[in-house]
C-alpha positions in Angstrom: -0.1 0.0 -0.2 0.9 3.5 -0.9 2.0 6.3 1.4 -0.2 9.4 0.3 -0.2 12.9 1.2 -3.9 14.5 0.6 -3.6 18.2 0.2 -6.6 19.8 1.1 -7.5 23.3 2.5 -6.0 25.6 0.9 -5.8 29.8 0.2 -8.8 29.8 -2.2 -12.5 30.7 -1.5 -13.7 27.3 -1.8 -11.1 26.4 1.4 -14.4 25.0 3.1 -15.6 22.8 0.5 -11.5 21.5 -0.5 -11.6 20.7 3.8 -14.3 18.5 3.3 -13.4 16.9 0.0 -9.8 16.2 0.9 -11.1 14.7 4.7 -13.4 12.1 2.8 -10.6 11.1 0.2 -8.4 10.6 3.4 -10.9 8.6 5.1 -11.3 6.4 1.7 -7.5 6.0 1.7 -7.3 4.8 5.3 -9.6 2.3 4.3 -8.5 0.9 1.5 -5.1 0.4 3.2 -3.2 3.5 2.5 -1.2 5.8 4.8 -2.9 9.1 4.4 -0.9 12.1 5.6 -3.6 15.6 5.3 -1.1 18.7 4.5 -3.0 21.9 4.2 -0.7 24.0 1.8 -2.6 27.4 3.5 0.8 26.2 6.0 3.8 28.5 4.9 6.1 25.1 4.8 3.8 23.1 2.8 6.2 22.3 0.6 9.3 21.8 2.5 6.6 19.6 4.6 5.9 17.6 1.1 9.7 16.9 0.8 9.9 15.4 4.4 6.8 13.3 4.1 8.4 11.7 1.1 5.1 10.5 -0.7 4.1 7.6 -3.2 2.0 10.2 -4.5 -0.1 13.4 -4.0 -3.8 13.1 -3.7 -4.9 16.9 -4.6 -7.9 17.9 -3.2 -7.7 21.3 -3.0 -10.5 23.6 -5.2 -10.2 26.9 -6.8 -7.2 29.5 -7.2 -3.5 28.1 -6.3 -4.6 24.1 -6.1 -6.6 24.0 -9.1 -4.9 26.4 -11.4 -1.7 24.9 -12.4 0.9 26.8 -9.7 0.2 23.5 -7.3 0.8 21.3 -10.1 3.6 23.2 -11.1 5.2 22.5 -7.7 4.6 19.2 -7.7 6.2 18.8 -11.3 9.1 20.4 -9.7 9.1 18.0 -7.2 8.7 15.1 -9.0 6.2 13.6 -7.1 3.0 11.4 -9.1 0.0 13.8 -8.1 -4.0 12.9 -9.5 -6.2 14.8 -11.6 -5.0 17.3 -14.5 -1.5 18.5 -14.8 -0.2 22.1 -15.0 -1.4 23.2 -18.8 -4.4 21.2 -18.6 -5.5 23.0 -15.0 -4.2 26.4 -16.2 -6.8 26.1 -19.0 -9.7 25.2 -17.4 -9.6 27.5 -14.8 -9.6 30.6 -17.0 -12.8 30.4 -18.5 -12.5 32.9 -21.5 -9.0 30.2 -22.7 -10.8 26.9 -22.1 -13.8 28.9 -24.1 -11.5 29.3 -27.4 -10.0 25.8 -26.7 -13.8 24.5 -26.9 -14.7 26.3 -29.9 -11.6 25.4 -32.0 -13.0 22.1 -31.1 -16.7 22.9 -31.9 -17.9 22.8 -28.9 -21.8 24.3 -28.1 -21.0 27.2 -26.2 -22.9 30.5 -24.6 -22.4 34.0 -26.5 -19.9 36.0 -24.4 -16.7 38.5 -23.6 -14.3 39.3 -21.1 -14.8 42.4 -19.8 -12.8 44.5 -17.1 -15.0 44.2 -14.0 -15.1 48.1 -14.1 -16.1 48.3 -17.6 -19.0 45.4 -17.0 -20.1 47.9 -14.3 -21.0 50.9 -15.7 -24.1 49.5 -18.3 -25.4 46.2 -19.2 -22.9 45.0 -21.5 -25.7 42.9 -23.7 -29.2 42.4 -23.2 -30.7 40.8 -20.0 -30.6 38.2 -18.9 -26.7 37.7 -18.5 -24.1 35.9 -16.2 -21.3 37.6 -15.0 -18.8 35.4 -13.2 -14.8 35.7 -12.5 -12.6 34.7 -15.2 -10.5 32.4 -12.7 -12.8 31.3 -9.6 -15.0 27.9 -9.1 -17.7 26.6 -7.3 -19.8 29.9 -8.6 -17.9 32.6 -6.6 -18.8 35.8 -7.2 -20.9 34.4 -9.7 -23.8 37.1 -10.3 -27.2 36.5 -13.1 -28.5 40.0 -14.1 -32.4 39.4 -14.9 -34.4 41.0 -17.4 -35.8 44.2 -15.8 -32.7 45.2 -14.1 -31.5 48.6 -13.8 -27.7 47.9 -13.6 -25.4 45.4 -13.3 -24.6 43.8 -10.0 -23.2 46.7 -7.6 -21.0 44.2 -6.1 -18.6 44.5 -9.6 -17.7 48.1 -8.1 -16.9 46.5 -4.1 -13.6 48.0 -3.2 -13.5 44.8 -1.3 -13.7 42.3 -4.3 -11.3 39.7 -4.3 -12.2 37.4 -7.3 -10.1 39.1 -9.7 -10.3 42.1 -12.0 -11.2 40.3 -15.2 -14.9 38.7 -15.7 -16.6 36.7 -18.1 -20.0 38.6 -19.6 -22.5 35.3 -21.1 -25.9 35.4 -22.1 -28.1 33.5 -19.9 -29.8 30.4 -21.1 -32.9 29.6 -20.0 -33.7 25.9 -19.1 -32.2 23.0 -17.3 -28.8 22.9 -15.2 -27.3 19.6 -16.1 -23.7 17.9 -15.6 -21.3 15.1 -16.7 -18.5 13.2 -14.7 -15.2 11.9 -17.1 -13.0 9.3 -15.8 -10.2 9.8 -18.5 -10.1 6.0 -19.5 -13.6 5.1 -19.0 -15.7 7.9 -20.7 -18.6 10.0 -19.4 -20.5 8.1 -16.1 -23.8 10.0 -16.4 -26.0 12.9 -16.7 -26.6 14.8 -13.6 -29.6 17.2 -13.6 -29.7 20.1 -10.3 -32.5 21.2 -8.9 -31.9 24.4 -6.6 -34.2 23.6 -3.2 -32.3 26.5 -1.2 -33.7 29.7 -1.3 -31.8 31.1 -4.1 -33.1 30.8 -8.1 -29.8 29.3 -9.5 -27.2 27.0 -8.3 -25.0 28.8 -6.6 -22.4 28.2 -3.9 -24.8 27.4 -1.3 -26.8 25.3 -3.0 -23.9 23.3 -4.4 -21.7 22.6 -0.8 -24.9 23.2 1.7 -27.4 20.7 3.0 -30.3 20.6 1.4 -29.4 23.1 -0.9 -30.1 21.3 -4.2 -31.7 18.0 -5.0 -29.8 16.1 -7.9 -31.2 13.6 -10.4 -29.8 10.8 -12.1 -29.6 10.2 -15.2 -31.5 13.1 -16.0 -35.2 12.8 -17.1 -34.5 14.3 -20.8 -34.6 12.6 -24.2 -31.5 9.4 -24.9 -30.4 11.4 -28.0 -29.6 14.4 -25.6 -27.9 12.9 -23.0 -25.8 11.2 -25.2 -25.1 14.8 -27.2 -24.0 15.7 -23.6 -21.9 13.0 -22.5 -20.3 13.0 -25.6 -19.8 16.5 -25.3 -18.2 16.8 -22.2 -15.7 13.4 -22.9 -14.7 16.0 -26.0 -14.3 19.0 -23.7 -11.8 16.8 -21.6 -9.5 15.8 -23.9 -9.4 19.2 -25.6 -7.8 20.6 -22.9 -5.4 17.6 -22.0 -7.2 16.9 -18.8 -6.0 13.3 -16.7 -8.1 11.8 -13.9 -11.6 12.6 -13.4 -13.4 15.9 -14.6 -16.8 17.3 -14.8 -18.3 19.3 -17.1 -21.4 21.8 -16.6 -24.3 22.3 -19.2 -27.0 24.1 -19.7 -29.7 23.1 -21.7 -32.6 24.8 -23.3 -35.4 21.7 -24.1 -37.6 24.7 -25.9 -34.8 25.2 -28.5 -33.1 22.4 -27.9 -30.1 23.7 -27.2 -26.7 23.0 -25.0 -24.1 24.8 -24.2 -21.0 23.9 -22.0 -20.0 26.4 -19.6 -16.8 24.9 -18.1 -14.3 21.6 -17.2 -13.7 21.4 -13.3 -10.7 19.7 -12.9 -11.0 18.9 -9.7 -14.6 18.2 -8.7 -15.9 17.6 -5.4 -16.3 15.1 -3.1 -18.3 16.1 -0.2 -21.0 14.2 1.1 -22.9 16.2 -1.3 -20.8 16.5 -4.7 -21.9 15.4 -7.9 -19.0 13.1 -9.2 -19.4 10.7 -6.4 -23.0 10.3 -7.0 -22.5 9.8 -10.8 -19.9 6.6 -9.6 -22.6 5.4 -7.4 -25.1 5.8 -10.3 -22.6 2.9 -12.6 -22.0 1.2 -9.7 -19.0 2.6 -8.4 -18.3 3.4 -4.2 -16.8 6.3 -3.2 -13.9 4.3 -2.3 -14.0 2.0 -5.4 -13.7 6.3 -7.4 -10.9 7.3 -4.5 -9.0 4.2 -5.2 -9.4 4.6 -9.2 -8.3 8.4 -8.7 -5.0 7.0 -6.7 -4.4 4.6 -9.6 -4.6 6.9 -12.4 -2.0 9.2 -9.9 1.6 10.1 -12.2 4.6 12.6 -12.8 4.9 13.8 -15.1 1.1 14.8 -15.8 
């Protein structure tokens, strides 16, 4: 059995989610017979600790900035440590929504219309007819995302907040009404299923609280959509995974408008959540793979270089 360092926590706004994901994965690794050592990169000596622990591999359970954007992957490459999930380039591309959209467009994948803007420019006047979505260009888990509804007088006032910490670039995209859908992909097994997400919290869309608060959302797998649409979504998720050069497990998020029979790929998550409410473990269970089996597969896929 292996000696595995689990990276969890970190510095991003998604720290609480990462702590939950990492704790769950570490517990699964111990049940599988591995030695799991939890390391939080919030500590200044985390790189030195990696050297001291001399693990056989690293399970990267970080989410968001610093953990999911290629920076931590670069450190692991430098240390020549086998690690899970995607490598430097794929991680950096997926985290940058504008650049990943360029890759997806080149691959012929269906996308929402949008443009990259400075947040202060986006706050001056409506950059496109409402409804539209404003999202930080390099954040995950719907952190800092706002929907501007039809009839709104101005763009979100939050964009003018002097304490804004989500980066100066925002992606402004048309809002596609309809169903919220997601597809997990395992690198050598392909797409697992399509899940439809229903928000049950006080919000009206799949924001951070709906994703991670207990009872914030309800997931239906497989989604109640036509089989042809389900196949289209699964093939698109696989194509997006490979277009970015991803490894391990990814999760692609989509919107589907059944009235216009239109799907749009929103983003690819290179390190999806592994919390009790997370979507990838649910899809794995749907195909008969337990949480521990999923963690075992992820660890078995670890390598260097990625």
